[in-house]
MDAnalysis code that builds the backbone (N, CA, C; Angstrom):
import MDAnalysis as mda
import numpy as np

u = mda.Universe.empty(648, n_residues=216, atom_resindex=np.repeat(np.arange(216), 3), trajectory=True)
u.add_TopologyAttr("name", ["N", "CA", "C"] * 216)
u.add_TopologyAttr("resid", np.arange(1, 217))
u.add_TopologyAttr("resname", ["MET", "VAL", "THR", "ILE", "SER", "PHE", "ILE", "HIS", "TYR", "SER", "GLU", "ASN", "LYS", "TRP", "TRP", "ALA", "PHE", "LYS", "GLN", "MET", "ARG", "LEU", "LEU", "PRO", "PRO", "GLU", "ILE", "GLU", "GLN", "VAL", "GLU", "GLY", "VAL", "ILE", "PHE", "SER", "LYS", "LEU", "LEU", "GLY", "THR", "GLY", "SER", "GLY", "PHE", "GLY", "PHE", "SER", "LEU", "LYS", "PRO", "ASP", "PHE", "SER", "THR", "TYR", "SER", "LEU", "LEU", "ILE", "LYS", "TRP", "LYS", "ASP", "GLU", "THR", "THR", "LYS", "ASP", "GLN", "PHE", "PHE", "ASN", "SER", "HIS", "GLN", "LEU", "PHE", "GLN", "GLU", "LEU", "VAL", "GLY", "LYS", "SER", "ASN", "THR", "ILE", "LYS", "THR", "TYR", "LEU", "LEU", "GLU", "GLU", "LEU", "GLY", "ALA", "HIS", "GLY", "SER", "TRP", "TYR", "GLY", "ALA", "ASN", "PRO", "PHE", "GLU", "GLU", "HIS", "ALA", "ALA", "TYR", "ASP", "GLY", "ASN", "GLN", "ILE", "ALA", "ILE", "ILE", "THR", "ARG", "ALA", "ARG", "ILE", "ASN", "VAL", "LEU", "LYS", "LEU", "PRO", "ARG", "PHE", "TRP", "SER", "ASN", "VAL", "PRO", "LYS", "ALA", "SER", "LYS", "ALA", "ILE", "LYS", "GLU", "ALA", "LYS", "GLY", "LEU", "VAL", "PHE", "THR", "LYS", "GLY", "ILE", "GLY", "GLU", "TRP", "PRO", "LEU", "ILE", "GLU", "GLN", "ALA", "THR", "PHE", "SER", "ILE", "TRP", "GLU", "ASN", "MET", "GLU", "ALA", "MET", "LYS", "ASN", "TYR", "ALA", "TYR", "GLN", "ASP", "THR", "HIS", "LYS", "GLU", "ILE", "ILE", "LYS", "ARG", "VAL", "LYS", "GLN", "GLU", "ASN", "TRP", "TYR", "LYS", "GLU", "GLU", "LEU", "PHE", "ALA", "ARG", "PHE", "ASN", "VAL", "LYS", "GLY", "SER", "PHE", "GLN", "HIS"])
u.atoms.positions = np.array([
    [122.873, 70.221, 120.856],
    [123.930, 71.240, 120.794],
    [123.341, 72.578, 120.362],
    [123.761, 73.624, 121.063],
    [123.344, 74.984, 120.748],
    [124.598, 75.805, 120.497],
    [124.539, 76.702, 119.521],
    [125.649, 77.630, 119.281],
    [125.127, 79.056, 119.324],
    [125.976, 79.942, 119.817],
    [125.680, 81.377, 119.725],
    [126.939, 82.054, 119.198],
    [126.780, 82.759, 118.087],
    [127.901, 83.423, 117.412],
    [127.736, 84.927, 117.523],
    [128.817, 85.599, 117.897],
    [128.836, 87.061, 117.934],
    [129.648, 87.540, 116.740],
    [128.963, 88.242, 115.835],
    [129.531, 88.632, 114.546],
    [129.853, 90.114, 114.593],
    [131.130, 90.443, 114.471],
    [131.569, 91.833, 114.594],
    [131.972, 92.380, 113.223],
    [131.454, 93.576, 112.920],
    [131.728, 94.240, 111.645],
    [132.472, 95.545, 111.885],
    [133.603, 95.691, 111.230],
    [134.265, 96.990, 111.225],
    [133.841, 97.785, 109.995],
    [133.438, 97.065, 108.951],
    [132.872, 97.652, 107.738],
    [131.577, 96.900, 107.428],
    [130.950, 97.204, 106.289],
    [129.742, 96.498, 105.837],
    [128.611, 96.553, 106.864],
    [128.511, 97.645, 107.633],
    [127.513, 97.716, 108.684],
    [126.091, 97.838, 108.132],
    [125.924, 98.513, 107.003],
    [124.592, 98.607, 106.405],
    [124.151, 97.250, 105.883],
    [125.079, 96.507, 105.278],
    [124.782, 95.142, 104.827],
    [124.374, 94.287, 106.030],
    [125.116, 94.401, 107.130],
    [124.820, 93.614, 108.326],
    [123.437, 93.944, 108.871],
    [123.083, 95.227, 108.893],
    [121.775, 95.631, 109.398],
    [120.656, 95.031, 108.547],
    [120.831, 95.011, 107.234],
    [119.804, 94.461, 106.347],
    [119.611, 92.965, 106.556],
    [120.642, 92.276, 107.033],
    [120.523, 90.834, 107.257],
    [119.532, 90.486, 108.361],
    [119.223, 91.441, 109.223],
    [118.233, 91.185, 110.261],
    [116.885, 90.781, 109.648],
    [116.596, 91.268, 108.463],
    [115.366, 90.881, 107.761],
    [115.602, 89.752, 106.775],
    [116.763, 89.756, 106.093],
    [116.999, 88.839, 104.985],
    [117.487, 87.453, 105.409],
    [118.304, 87.405, 106.458],
    [118.971, 86.148, 106.793],
    [118.105, 85.134, 107.544],
    [117.237, 85.536, 108.490],
    [116.504, 84.535, 109.281],
    [115.750, 83.481, 108.475],
    [114.986, 83.842, 107.424],
    [114.291, 82.774, 106.695],
    [115.234, 81.808, 105.985],
    [116.426, 82.286, 105.603],
    [117.399, 81.402, 104.981],
    [118.021, 80.453, 106.001],
    [118.302, 80.963, 107.199],
    [118.868, 80.117, 108.249],
    [117.884, 79.015, 108.626],
    [116.611, 79.345, 108.667],
    [115.583, 78.364, 109.034],
    [115.552, 77.179, 108.076],
    [115.995, 77.389, 106.841],
    [115.982, 76.321, 105.836],
    [117.247, 75.469, 105.845],
    [118.242, 75.845, 106.643],
    [119.490, 75.082, 106.696],
    [119.237, 73.725, 107.344],
    [119.800, 72.680, 106.767],
    [119.621, 71.333, 107.293],
    [120.121, 71.252, 108.742],
    [119.292, 70.667, 109.596],
    [119.679, 70.448, 110.976],
    [119.322, 71.561, 111.937],
    [118.803, 72.677, 111.442],
    [118.432, 73.784, 112.322],
    [117.058, 73.516, 112.927],
    [116.995, 73.461, 114.254],
    [115.743, 73.252, 114.968],
    [115.135, 74.581, 115.395],
    [115.977, 75.497, 115.820],
    [115.536, 76.811, 116.309],
    [116.632, 77.805, 115.988],
    [116.263, 78.999, 115.530],
    [117.292, 79.992, 115.206],
    [116.754, 81.402, 115.406],
    [117.659, 82.300, 115.793],
    [117.343, 83.716, 115.942],
    [118.575, 84.527, 115.556],
    [118.391, 85.518, 114.696],
    [119.417, 86.518, 114.438],
    [119.051, 87.736, 115.279],
    [119.974, 88.142, 116.143],
    [119.662, 89.147, 117.161],
    [120.591, 90.342, 117.050],
    [120.038, 91.513, 117.289],
    [120.871, 92.687, 117.447],
    [121.511, 92.667, 118.827],
    [122.451, 93.564, 119.062],
    [123.085, 93.634, 120.375],
    [123.086, 95.070, 120.883],
    [123.329, 95.194, 122.193],
    [123.367, 96.506, 122.810],
    [124.757, 96.847, 123.303],
    [125.006, 98.109, 123.487],
    [126.273, 98.568, 124.036],
    [126.241, 98.463, 125.564],
    [127.376, 98.257, 126.158],
    [127.452, 98.211, 127.612],
    [127.099, 96.847, 128.164],
    [126.717, 96.818, 129.457],
    [126.434, 95.581, 130.165],
    [124.934, 95.346, 130.237],
    [124.516, 94.083, 129.972],
    [123.116, 93.725, 130.132],
    [122.216, 94.406, 129.105],
    [120.949, 94.632, 129.499],
    [120.006, 95.321, 128.625],
    [120.531, 96.715, 128.304],
    [120.238, 97.192, 127.100],
    [120.770, 98.495, 126.708],
    [119.812, 99.205, 125.761],
    [119.620, 100.504, 126.016],
    [118.848, 101.339, 125.091],
    [119.661, 101.697, 123.856],
    [120.986, 101.625, 123.963],
    [121.858, 102.024, 122.871],
    [122.293, 100.806, 122.063],
    [121.867, 100.697, 120.807],
    [122.250, 99.528, 120.009],
    [123.716, 99.561, 119.602],
    [124.276, 98.384, 119.409],
    [125.636, 98.234, 118.906],
    [125.533, 97.747, 117.459],
    [125.619, 98.673, 116.518],
    [125.434, 98.319, 115.114],
    [126.662, 97.647, 114.506],
    [127.690, 97.424, 115.310],
    [128.870, 96.715, 114.812],
    [128.841, 95.230, 115.160],
    [127.870, 94.804, 115.982],
    [127.840, 93.420, 116.447],
    [126.425, 92.841, 116.392],
    [126.325, 91.624, 115.868],
    [125.065, 90.886, 115.820],
    [125.311, 89.483, 116.370],
    [124.238, 88.823, 116.752],
    [124.365, 87.500, 117.350],
    [123.461, 86.509, 116.626],
    [124.004, 85.330, 116.334],
    [123.254, 84.267, 115.669],
    [123.149, 83.084, 116.630],
    [121.937, 82.803, 117.086],
    [121.658, 81.728, 118.034],
    [120.971, 80.580, 117.292],
    [121.538, 79.365, 117.403],
    [120.994, 78.219, 116.678],
    [121.004, 76.979, 117.575],
    [119.900, 76.240, 117.560],
    [119.854, 74.903, 118.136],
    [119.917, 73.892, 116.991],
    [120.809, 72.894, 117.127],
    [121.100, 71.952, 116.051],
    [120.548, 70.560, 116.342],
    [120.170, 69.875, 115.265],
    [119.702, 68.494, 115.381],
    [120.824, 67.571, 115.849],
    [122.033, 67.800, 115.341],
    [123.164, 66.957, 115.707],
    [124.479, 67.666, 115.395],
    [125.573, 67.047, 115.799],
    [126.908, 67.614, 115.598],
    [127.268, 67.720, 114.123],
    [126.832, 66.753, 113.333],
    [127.216, 66.716, 111.921],
    [126.705, 67.933, 111.172],
    [125.416, 68.247, 111.345],
    [124.859, 69.390, 110.618],
    [125.448, 70.702, 111.132],
    [125.714, 70.758, 112.423],
    [126.384, 71.949, 112.972],
    [127.749, 72.151, 112.312],
    [128.542, 71.098, 112.271],
    [129.887, 71.199, 111.696],
    [129.843, 71.565, 110.217],
    [128.893, 71.010, 109.489],
    [128.774, 71.316, 108.062],
    [128.483, 72.793, 107.849],
    [127.635, 73.354, 108.694],
    [127.289, 74.765, 108.543],
    [128.510, 75.649, 108.773],
    [129.217, 75.436, 109.861],
    [130.346, 76.306, 110.191],
    [131.578, 76.054, 109.326],
    [131.697, 74.857, 108.773],
    [132.879, 74.544, 107.966],
    [132.728, 74.904, 106.497],
    [131.482, 74.808, 105.983],
    [131.394, 74.943, 104.524],
    [130.121, 75.569, 103.977],
    [129.123, 75.857, 104.812],
    [127.858, 76.357, 104.257],
    [128.032, 77.761, 103.694],
    [127.397, 77.997, 102.559],
    [127.530, 79.274, 101.847],
    [127.079, 80.461, 102.704],
    [126.006, 80.297, 103.491],
    [125.516, 81.409, 104.306],
    [126.542, 81.832, 105.344],
    [127.158, 80.843, 106.012],
    [128.143, 81.204, 107.019],
    [129.416, 81.745, 106.381],
    [129.801, 81.200, 105.243],
    [130.991, 81.695, 104.565],
    [130.815, 83.158, 104.138],
    [129.593, 83.523, 103.768],
    [129.334, 84.922, 103.415],
    [129.465, 85.814, 104.650],
    [128.967, 85.357, 105.788],
    [129.120, 86.119, 107.027],
    [130.593, 86.299, 107.372],
    [131.377, 85.249, 107.207],
    [132.810, 85.332, 107.474],
    [133.466, 86.367, 106.565],
    [133.083, 86.364, 105.284],
    [133.676, 87.277, 104.321],
    [133.318, 88.734, 104.562],
    [132.119, 88.983, 105.061],
    [131.663, 90.357, 105.260],
    [132.067, 90.937, 106.620],
    [132.345, 90.065, 107.590],
    [132.592, 90.522, 108.952],
    [134.084, 90.630, 109.238],
    [134.362, 91.200, 110.398],
    [135.731, 91.311, 110.865],
    [136.134, 90.056, 111.646],
    [135.336, 89.685, 112.649],
    [135.546, 88.457, 113.404],
    [134.197, 87.842, 113.762],
    [134.182, 86.518, 113.942],
    [133.012, 85.802, 114.456],
    [133.488, 84.888, 115.568],
    [132.952, 85.089, 116.778],
    [133.269, 84.239, 117.929],
    [132.043, 83.387, 118.223],
    [132.223, 82.070, 118.215],
    [131.115, 81.138, 118.422],
    [131.343, 80.328, 119.690],
    [130.316, 80.267, 120.538],
    [130.355, 79.456, 121.749],
    [129.524, 78.195, 121.533],
    [130.053, 77.066, 121.993],
    [129.362, 75.776, 121.922],
    [128.692, 75.522, 123.267],
    [127.391, 75.284, 123.256],
    [126.610, 75.192, 124.480],
    [125.844, 73.876, 124.551],
    [125.727, 73.338, 125.754],
    [124.950, 72.130, 126.018],
    [123.823, 72.492, 126.970],
    [122.608, 72.144, 126.601],
    [121.426, 72.587, 127.348],
    [121.320, 71.939, 128.730],
    [121.149, 72.780, 129.735],
    [120.858, 72.329, 131.093],
    [119.383, 72.500, 131.427],
    [118.624, 72.966, 130.448],
    [117.199, 73.167, 130.657],
    [116.838, 74.638, 130.757],
    [115.548, 74.913, 130.657],
    [115.050, 76.285, 130.682],
    [113.630, 76.296, 131.204],
    [113.215, 77.434, 131.730],
    [111.809, 77.617, 132.060],
    [111.332, 78.914, 131.427],
    [110.035, 78.924, 131.106],
    [109.477, 80.049, 130.372],
    [109.299, 79.695, 128.905],
    [109.151, 80.716, 128.077],
    [108.907, 80.464, 126.656],
    [109.449, 81.599, 125.797],
    [109.628, 81.273, 124.509],
    [110.068, 82.226, 123.486],
    [109.039, 82.137, 122.371],
    [108.180, 83.135, 122.290],
    [107.027, 83.110, 121.379],
    [106.217, 81.832, 121.542],
    [105.905, 81.507, 122.811],
    [104.977, 80.426, 123.102],
    [105.575, 79.047, 123.241],
    [106.857, 78.878, 122.980],
    [107.492, 77.560, 123.070],
    [108.811, 77.665, 123.823],
    [109.208, 76.563, 124.442],
    [110.500, 76.500, 125.118],
    [111.468, 75.715, 124.232],
    [112.437, 76.405, 123.602],
    [113.337, 75.705, 122.671],
    [114.482, 74.972, 123.353],
    [114.641, 75.148, 124.666],
    [115.816, 74.603, 125.353],
    [115.415, 73.713, 126.532],
    [114.552, 72.742, 126.285],
    [114.016, 71.905, 127.350],
    [114.951, 70.773, 127.766],
    [115.900, 70.385, 126.907],
    [116.748, 69.241, 127.212],
    [117.549, 69.485, 128.490],
    [117.773, 68.419, 129.238],
    [118.465, 68.532, 130.523],
    [119.709, 67.660, 130.536],
    [120.864, 68.274, 130.369],
    [122.132, 67.597, 130.630],
    [122.486, 67.846, 132.094],
    [123.566, 67.236, 132.578],
    [124.043, 67.479, 133.935],
    [125.086, 68.588, 133.908],
    [125.069, 69.444, 134.913],
    [126.090, 70.480, 135.013],
    [127.455, 69.820, 135.185],
    [128.433, 70.253, 134.378],
    [129.731, 69.593, 134.369],
    [130.770, 70.233, 135.295],
    [130.364, 71.266, 136.043],
    [131.263, 71.873, 137.014],
    [132.145, 72.975, 136.471],
    [132.038, 73.261, 135.181],
    [132.884, 74.278, 134.556],
    [132.084, 75.550, 134.274],
    [132.454, 76.285, 133.241],
    [131.753, 77.529, 132.936],
    [130.297, 77.252, 132.572],
    [129.421, 78.173, 132.971],
    [127.998, 78.053, 132.689],
    [127.528, 79.315, 131.969],
    [126.685, 79.131, 130.959],
    [126.137, 80.254, 130.197],
    [124.646, 80.398, 130.507],
    [124.189, 81.637, 130.472],
    [122.794, 81.952, 130.785],
    [122.220, 82.826, 129.664],
    [121.021, 82.482, 129.223],
    [120.242, 83.380, 128.375],
    [118.983, 83.758, 129.131],
    [118.782, 85.057, 129.344],
    [117.529, 85.552, 129.903],
    [116.867, 86.416, 128.839],
    [115.609, 86.147, 128.569],
    [114.912, 86.863, 127.498],
    [113.550, 87.316, 127.995],
    [113.154, 88.531, 127.642],
    [111.879, 89.078, 128.092],
    [111.193, 89.853, 126.971],
    [109.879, 89.665, 126.881],
    [109.029, 90.523, 126.051],
    [108.271, 91.426, 127.018],
    [108.540, 92.716, 126.945],
    [108.110, 93.648, 127.991],
    [106.720, 94.203, 127.687],
    [105.879, 94.242, 128.706],
    [104.582, 94.895, 128.554],
    [104.790, 96.369, 128.214],
    [104.117, 96.832, 127.178],
    [104.323, 98.197, 126.700],
    [104.060, 99.216, 127.801],
    [103.030, 98.993, 128.595],
    [102.695, 99.941, 129.652],
    [103.731, 99.950, 130.774],
    [104.554, 98.935, 130.824],
    [105.574, 98.838, 131.869],
    [106.962, 99.263, 131.384],
    [107.064, 99.716, 130.151],
    [108.374, 100.090, 129.615],
    [109.091, 101.145, 130.459],
    [108.421, 102.223, 130.909],
    [109.144, 103.202, 131.736],
    [109.700, 102.602, 133.019],
    [108.934, 101.734, 133.680],
    [109.400, 101.101, 134.908],
    [110.587, 100.189, 134.624],
    [110.490, 99.413, 133.554],
    [111.574, 98.493, 133.205],
    [112.866, 99.254, 132.948],
    [112.808, 100.237, 132.062],
    [114.031, 100.922, 131.657],
    [114.593, 101.829, 132.744],
    [113.756, 102.262, 133.685],
    [114.273, 103.067, 134.794],
    [115.123, 102.229, 135.746],
    [114.933, 100.910, 135.722],
    [115.701, 100.018, 136.581],
    [116.915, 99.412, 135.894],
    [117.036, 99.609, 134.588],
    [118.142, 99.003, 133.843],
    [119.516, 99.485, 134.322],
    [119.748, 100.793, 134.554],
    [121.085, 101.209, 135.006],
    [121.534, 100.511, 136.283],
    [120.609, 100.313, 137.223],
    [120.950, 99.634, 138.471],
    [121.335, 98.176, 138.201],
    [120.569, 97.515, 137.322],
    [120.869, 96.119, 136.994],
    [122.193, 95.995, 136.246],
    [122.453, 96.921, 135.342],
    [123.702, 96.889, 134.584],
    [124.910, 97.088, 135.487],
    [124.786, 97.987, 136.458],
    [125.880, 98.219, 137.398],
    [126.147, 96.965, 138.228],
    [125.076, 96.278, 138.621],
    [125.226, 95.082, 139.444],
    [125.944, 93.968, 138.697],
    [125.590, 93.741, 137.436],
    [126.246, 92.661, 136.699],
    [127.674, 93.052, 136.318],
    [127.912, 94.331, 136.072],
    [129.267, 94.786, 135.755],
    [130.217, 94.508, 136.908],
    [129.714, 94.612, 138.140],
    [130.539, 94.430, 139.331],
    [130.527, 92.999, 139.856],
    [129.785, 92.104, 139.181],
    [129.637, 90.739, 139.689],
    [130.947, 89.959, 139.585],
    [131.285, 89.229, 140.634],
    [132.471, 88.383, 140.633],
    [132.185, 87.097, 139.861],
    [133.179, 86.658, 139.079],
    [133.022, 85.419, 138.334],
    [132.384, 85.575, 136.974],
    [132.041, 86.810, 136.573],
    [131.489, 87.041, 135.242],
    [132.607, 87.004, 134.211],
    [132.456, 86.144, 133.204],
    [133.468, 85.992, 132.148],
    [133.135, 86.867, 130.948],
    [131.854, 86.899, 130.562],
    [131.431, 87.634, 129.360],
    [129.940, 87.900, 129.457],
    [129.512, 89.059, 128.972],
    [128.085, 89.320, 128.855],
    [127.826, 90.270, 127.695],
    [126.653, 90.122, 127.081],
    [126.259, 90.992, 125.978],
    [124.744, 91.042, 125.923],
    [124.193, 92.235, 125.793],
    [122.768, 92.379, 125.573],
    [122.418, 91.985, 124.152],
    [121.359, 91.202, 123.989],
    [120.906, 90.763, 122.669],
    [119.394, 90.966, 122.597],
    [118.837, 91.031, 121.383],
    [117.400, 91.207, 121.289],
    [116.899, 91.265, 119.864],
    [115.579, 91.063, 119.730],
    [114.942, 91.072, 118.416],
    [114.375, 92.440, 118.045],
    [113.804, 93.135, 119.030],
    [113.215, 94.443, 118.791],
    [113.694, 95.403, 119.861],
    [114.143, 96.599, 119.468],
    [114.564, 97.589, 120.461],
    [113.438, 97.902, 121.445],
    [113.808, 98.169, 122.661],
    [112.908, 98.565, 123.750],
    [112.040, 97.419, 124.265],
    [111.390, 96.662, 123.376],
    [110.326, 95.757, 123.791],
    [110.802, 94.320, 124.004],
    [111.658, 93.798, 123.131],
    [112.111, 92.409, 123.243],
    [113.612, 92.407, 123.510],
    [113.957, 92.091, 124.736],
    [115.333, 92.206, 125.197],
    [115.809, 90.881, 125.784],
    [117.108, 90.643, 125.701],
    [117.698, 89.446, 126.300],
    [119.146, 89.750, 126.665],
    [119.711, 88.891, 127.494],
    [121.139, 88.960, 127.772],
    [121.731, 87.561, 127.648],
    [122.965, 87.520, 127.210],
    [123.753, 86.287, 127.224],
    [124.932, 86.535, 128.140],
    [125.184, 85.615, 129.056],
    [126.307, 85.780, 129.968],
    [126.992, 84.443, 130.203],
    [128.297, 84.511, 130.456],
    [129.087, 83.329, 130.813],
    [129.709, 83.586, 132.177],
    [129.629, 82.571, 133.044],
    [130.136, 82.661, 134.407],
    [131.189, 81.583, 134.636],
    [132.110, 81.857, 135.547],
    [133.177, 80.907, 135.829],
    [132.637, 79.553, 136.276],
    [131.541, 79.580, 137.017],
    [130.936, 78.339, 137.495],
    [129.526, 78.643, 138.013],
    [128.824, 77.579, 138.420],
    [127.455, 77.736, 138.907],
    [127.401, 78.606, 140.159],
    [128.370, 78.459, 141.031],
    [128.380, 79.233, 142.273],
    [128.440, 80.730, 141.998],
    [129.292, 81.141, 141.057],
    [129.398, 82.561, 140.728],
    [128.081, 83.092, 140.179],
    [127.435, 82.309, 139.317],
    [126.156, 82.732, 138.755],
    [125.102, 82.875, 139.845],
    [125.044, 81.907, 140.762],
    [124.041, 81.963, 141.823],
    [124.324, 83.114, 142.798],
    [125.589, 83.376, 143.075],
    [125.920, 84.492, 143.965],
    [125.397, 85.803, 143.406],
    [125.497, 85.969, 142.074],
    [124.950, 87.180, 141.449],
    [123.418, 87.170, 141.515],
    [122.815, 86.026, 141.189],
    [121.351, 85.944, 141.131],
    [120.712, 86.221, 142.483],
    [121.405, 85.836, 143.559],
    [120.818, 85.972, 144.885],
    [121.260, 87.216, 145.637],
    [122.100, 88.052, 145.002],
    [122.494, 89.278, 145.702],
    [121.332, 90.277, 145.689],
    [121.354, 91.210, 146.623],
    [120.181, 92.031, 146.943],
    [119.627, 92.813, 145.759],
    [120.506, 93.449, 144.965],
    [120.017, 94.283, 143.860],
    [119.251, 93.453, 142.854],
    [119.806, 92.300, 142.484],
    [119.145, 91.450, 141.497],
    [117.832, 90.902, 142.046],
    [117.825, 90.460, 143.290],
    [116.591, 89.925, 143.885],
    [115.506, 90.998, 143.961],
    [115.908, 92.227, 144.263],
    [114.940, 93.320, 144.356],
    [114.272, 93.576, 143.005],
    [115.074, 93.568, 141.937],
    [114.515, 93.819, 140.607],
    [113.593, 92.675, 140.186],
    [114.009, 91.426, 140.434],
    [113.169, 90.285, 140.087],
    [111.841, 90.342, 140.840],
    [111.870, 90.776, 142.092],
    [110.642, 90.914, 142.868],
    [109.702, 91.927, 142.223],
    [110.268, 93.041, 141.754],
    [109.438, 94.057, 141.086],
    [108.851, 93.522, 139.778],
    [109.659, 92.763, 139.042],
    [109.187, 92.160, 137.786],
    [107.921, 91.359, 138.030],
    [107.929, 90.533, 139.077],
    [106.792, 89.656, 139.357],
    [105.599, 90.456, 139.899],
    [105.867, 91.327, 140.849],
    [104.774, 92.057, 141.501],
    [104.061, 93.006, 140.548],
    [104.826, 93.645, 139.654],
    [104.259, 94.672, 138.785],
    [103.980, 94.178, 137.374],
    [104.245, 92.885, 137.126],
    [103.904, 92.269, 135.840],
    [104.550, 92.999, 134.666],
    [105.883, 93.162, 134.729],
    [106.596, 93.885, 133.677],
    [106.606, 93.128, 132.353],
    [106.593, 91.789, 132.400],
    [106.835, 90.996, 131.197],
    [105.569, 90.317, 130.681],
    [105.402, 90.316, 129.364],
    [104.360, 89.526, 128.731],
    [104.829, 88.078, 128.567],
    [106.157, 87.909, 128.442],
    [106.728, 86.574, 128.266],
    [108.181, 86.625, 128.696],
    [108.673, 85.519, 129.278],
    [110.082, 85.493, 129.669],
    [110.631, 84.074, 129.566],
    [111.952, 84.000, 129.459],
    [112.647, 82.719, 129.353],
    [113.972, 82.828, 130.100],
    [114.302, 81.774, 130.852],
    [115.585, 81.682, 131.527],
    [116.177, 80.322, 131.182],
    [117.321, 80.311, 130.507],
    [117.937, 79.067, 130.046],
    [119.383, 78.989, 130.496],
    [119.829, 77.764, 130.860],
    [121.193, 77.537, 131.328],
    [121.891, 76.517, 130.421],
    [123.207, 76.666, 130.294],
    [123.972, 75.798, 129.402],
    [125.366, 75.530, 129.982],
    [125.865, 74.318, 129.782],
    [127.301, 74.088, 129.936],
    [128.015, 74.740, 128.761],
    [129.121, 75.418, 129.025],
    [129.959, 75.952, 127.938],
    [130.972, 74.873, 127.572],
    [130.852, 74.343, 126.358],
    [131.682, 73.215, 125.941],
    [132.878, 73.630, 125.102],
    [133.001, 74.903, 124.806],
    [134.131, 75.382, 124.034],
    [133.762, 76.579, 123.187],
    [134.696, 77.044, 122.391],
    [134.456, 78.169, 121.492],
    [135.453, 78.121, 120.355],
    [135.140, 78.814, 119.277],
    [136.092, 78.962, 118.167],
    [135.844, 80.305, 117.495],
    [136.808, 80.741, 116.729],
    [136.719, 82.065, 116.117],
    [137.139, 82.006, 114.659],
    [136.400, 82.764, 113.850],
    [136.750, 82.940, 112.427],
    [137.214, 84.373, 112.223],
])
């Protein structure tokens, strides 16, 4: 089981920003956490140069349902996030597998079967510094394409470091809608440039069944 929580702050924004450094080592020590990332988010659709300092994302892979439930129901770290934030929306995800790596490892290798319902995608890239101008010059075109995509339920840019380490999280009505976007001309053209010009030092593409959501 994987969860991704979008934490929105109307106040306490400086406190939230400081958690980018303070919270990750504490989350890593929580029982049942296999993999975790506290991520900033961007404004608009897809990758974004403009950060959204009102929203952060907490991505966690869990050992089992029990430890996941304990964290969200009663753990002190999550209760503090609830108290400081305005809302927290959490999506429950089941791994359909991934290719690529995140700092040298693939955290989402498990393969469930697609259940025919909503599908979530995480795409993550560590961009070659020399390719940053090429990458960011193509972002507006990519953002426009995903904004206009049919079957898109939700998307948000997420990342660890501005400019260099970027990712997107998206939810689609079904596999067909996701593939229609992936195979349309604008997206295929950009992916071709990524490969030919070696924009990325590292990349990851992961798929998930969306099994539900809850909000605090």
